N, C-alpha and C positions, 0 to 999 in steps of 0.2 A: 504494500500500500504506500502510495506517495505521501511523504510528510509535507504538510503545508509549510511554506517558507515564512519565517517570522519577518515582520517589519524590522529592519536593522537600524537601531539607534546607536551611533558610535559615541562613546563617552571619552573625551580627551582627558589627559592626565590631570589638568588643573580642576576639571569638573569632578573627577574621581576624588581628589583631595577634599574638595568642598563638601561633597556628599558624605564622605566618611566622617567629617566633623559633625555633620548634622543628624545623621541617621544611626540608630543603634543596630546591633546585629539582627534583632527581630524585625526591624523595619526593612532591612535589606532582603531578608527571606520573603516577607510579605510583598514587597515591591516587585520582586522577580515573579512571584506567583501571579500577582495582579496583572502585570504586563503580559505574561504568557497567555493568560485567559483572554486578553484583548488582541492576541495575535501579534504581539510585539516582544522584542527582546533588547536588552542593553548589551552591547558588545564592546570589547576592547581589542587591541592589536598587539603584535610583538613590540611596537614602539612604546606602548604604555608599560608593558612588563619590563622593558629595558630601563625606563625611567624609574620604576618602582625599585628595581635592583640597585639603581644609583643612589637611592636614599641612604644617607650616611647614618642616620639614627636607626639602629637595628630594631628597636622596639616599635617605632613608628612604621618602619618597613613591614614588619610582620603584621601590624594592625591593618595596613593597606591590603596586604595579600589576603588576609582572612576575610576582610570585608568584600574584596573583589570576588573571592571564591563563591560568596553567597548571593551576590546581586547580579553578576554578569553571566552570560551564557558560557557553556564550557567549550564552545567553538571559537577560536580566534579568527578574526578577519585576516586575510593575507597581508603579509608585510609589504611595504612600498616596493621592495625589490621583487617580490612575487607578482604584484600588480603590474609592474613595468615589464617583466619578462612575459607575462600572459598577454599584455597588450602588443608586444612585439610579435609574439607567435601568432596572434590573431591578424597580423598584417597591418598594424597601426591604422585601424579604420576610423572614419569620421565619426561613426556611431558604433560603439563597441556593443556586441551582443551580450546580454546579461548572462551571467553564469553563477554557480553557487560559490559564494565568497567564503572559502574555507582554507585556512593556512595549512600547509604541510611542512612548514619550516622548522627551525631548531626548537621553538618554544611550544609547538602545537600539541605534541603528545604529553609533555610534562604538564601543560595547563589543563588538559582534559583529565589527567590522572589526579591532580590535586583538587579539582572541582568534584570529582567522584568521591574522593576520600579527603574531607576537609581538614583532617588532623595532620595531613601532609603539608609541606611548604616547598617553595622553590629552593633548590640547592644549587649553589654556584660558587665559583672561586672568586672571592671578593677582590683579591689583588689583581687577578686577571681582568675582571670586569672593570676595575678602576683604571687599569692601564689602557684598555680599549676605549673606555669612555673618555679618557684624557685625549687620546688620539682623535676621536670624533669631534671633541670640543675644539681641538686645534684646527681641524678642517673647518669647523663652524666659524672660527675667528678669521680664517683665510677667506671664507665665503663673504663674510661681512666686509672685510677690508677691500676685497675685489669689487664688491657691489658698490661701495662708497667711492670708488676710484673710477671716474668716468672719462679719463683721458689717457693718452700714452705719453705723458710728460715725465721723462726719466729724472728730472730735477726734483720732483715731488716725492717720489717713492720708487727707487730703482727696481726693487724686487717685484712690486705689483705692476709697475709699468712694463717690465719684461714679460710678465704673464699675459697682460693685456695685448702686448705686441704679438706674442706667439699665437694667441687665440685669434687675433685678427688675421694673421697669416693663414691659419687653417680655414677661416671663413672665406677668405679670398681665393685660396688654392682650390677649394671644393665648390666655389661659386654658389654659396648658400644665400647670398643677398642680391636682389635686383638693384639696378641703378637708382631707382627712386627710393628704395629702402636704405641704401648706403648714404643717401643725402638727408636722411632723417636721424639726427643725433640721438633722440630719445629711443628710437627703435633699435639703433645700433647698440646702445647701452643695454637694452633689454636682451638683445640677441647674444651679446657676449656673456651675460650672466647665464643664459640658458645653455650655451655651449660649454661654459665652465662646469655647470652642474652635470651635464651629460658626460663630460670627460671624467670628472671625479667619481661620479656615482656608478655609471655603467662601465666605462673603460677601466678605471682604476679600482673599482669595487670599494670605494670609501662609504660603506653602508653598515647597517646594524647586522643584517644577516648576509654577510659577504659570500657564504657558500652558495646561495641562490645565484648570484652573479657569476661565480666561478663555474658552476654547473652549466650555465647557459653557454659560456664561451667554450667549455669542454665539449658540449654537444655539437658545436660548430667546428671543432678542431682548431680553434684559434687561441693561441697562448701568448704570443708576442704582442706587446703593447702597441707598437706601430701598426701591426695588422688589425688590432682591435679598432684603432682609430680609423684606419682606412675603411674597414667594413661599416662602421657606424656612420661615417660621413658620406658613404656612397650608397649603401643599401638601406639605411635607416633614416634618411633625410626627413621623413614625416615626423620624427620625434621632435624636430625643431619647429614644428608648426602646430602640433596638437598632442594631446595625451597627458599622462601623469607628470612628465618632467616640466611641461609648461606651467601646470598648476603650482608645482614646487618652486619654480623660478619666480612666479608672481608673488608668492608669499615672501620670498627672499627680498624682493624689491620693496615690499611694504615694510619689512623689518629694517631695511637699510635706511629708511627715513627717520628712524628713531634711535635712541641710545642702544648701544650694543647689549644684547642679552645672552647670557650663557646658554639659555634654552632655545636659542634661535634655530639650531640644526634640527632639534626635535619638533619644534613648531612647524618647520617646513615639511618634515616627514608626515606629521599629522594632517597637514593641509590636503593631502591627496584623498583623504576619506570624505572630504566635502563633496566629491563627485561620485564616490563609490557607495557610500552608506545612504540609507533612506533618510536619515536625519543625523546631524552632527551637533553635539552639545559641548560647549566650552565655558570655562570661567576665566579665560585669559583675554585681556583687552586687545592683545595683538590680533585675535581672531575677529573681534568686532571691527577693527580697522581694516582687516583683510576683506571682510564682507563688503564694507562700504566702498573700498577702493575698487574691487573687482566689479561690483554692480555699477559703479559710476563710470569706469573706463571701458568695460567690456560688455556691459549690459547683461551679465550673467546673474541669475538668481540662485545663489548658493543655498543648499539645504542645511543651513547653519543657524543655530539658535544659541544665544547666551543663556546661562543658567538663570540669570535674573529676569529673563523674558518668558520663562516657563511658569505655568501655574501648577504648583505642587501642593496637594492637600493631604492632610493626615487624617486617618479615621481609625478608631479603636475597633479591632475585630473581636467579636465575642465567640470564641471557639468553645463548643460544648465539651465537657469532660469526657475523655475517652475511657471506655470500659473494655476489659479484656474480651477477646473473641473466644477464649477458652471457657467452656461450660464449668460451672462450679466456682468461678473466680469472683 
């Protein structure tokens, strides 16, 4: 029998933290049951689990995990890496055919397991996670610096100017921009950011679940970085016009207009779920700004709501006392 697909509500990490502060364990259980009865479910992704693991306060981290086990579905939405690879394999279409959004990445089975047995928790190497998280945050800082630098003026910042120059060489070499586009400074700036993300995320694998990216290239028999770039810029040109990477780049541009945030990289990863989930919930003002910017400049209506825009009501449930099904009890 075919199981009915739940309406997928994606809860970004800031909203998870806010909900955990407001709701008790019993509220989480009741909320999940109530949502399921209405054909809905609250979902998270590997990005959320990564951020939970990065929580330095171990007691708070365990509270978040325990709360998440009881309020969210036991199926993770695919990671941004999985969504990107699926999009590429689908041929980078204008309108992607809907498919069952279920992760098969590194967190998927562990998450299902600890949701089934809530006495369990996520086991990970804290030092290894800290090292990888530090590397991702460094990439994040590079993204921010690159985004804020809109010229190839070597006197301002030689390192970033060199990166801008090399990316512009790639754009010109592969003929990615038309003459009219090259004459629009704002579009050129946007395009360089997009190319930078594609290079770092897809070609270099600077991502949370790098194994997904590496398996993609292994399936094509492409291991050399130069060949990855050649393939991306010749066979996957559509990635520079539409799809997940465009959304991530737009979020980066919104963040670049504000003070640097350590969570910028993860906000950008979360942003992709605004087009894949049925509804996206956040408590982070960056996402309010993202929605305003995207709707104003691109006319897109994102399925994004801030937590303070939702009407949440509490009701006391009167559960009758359970009696044993055993006769004579």
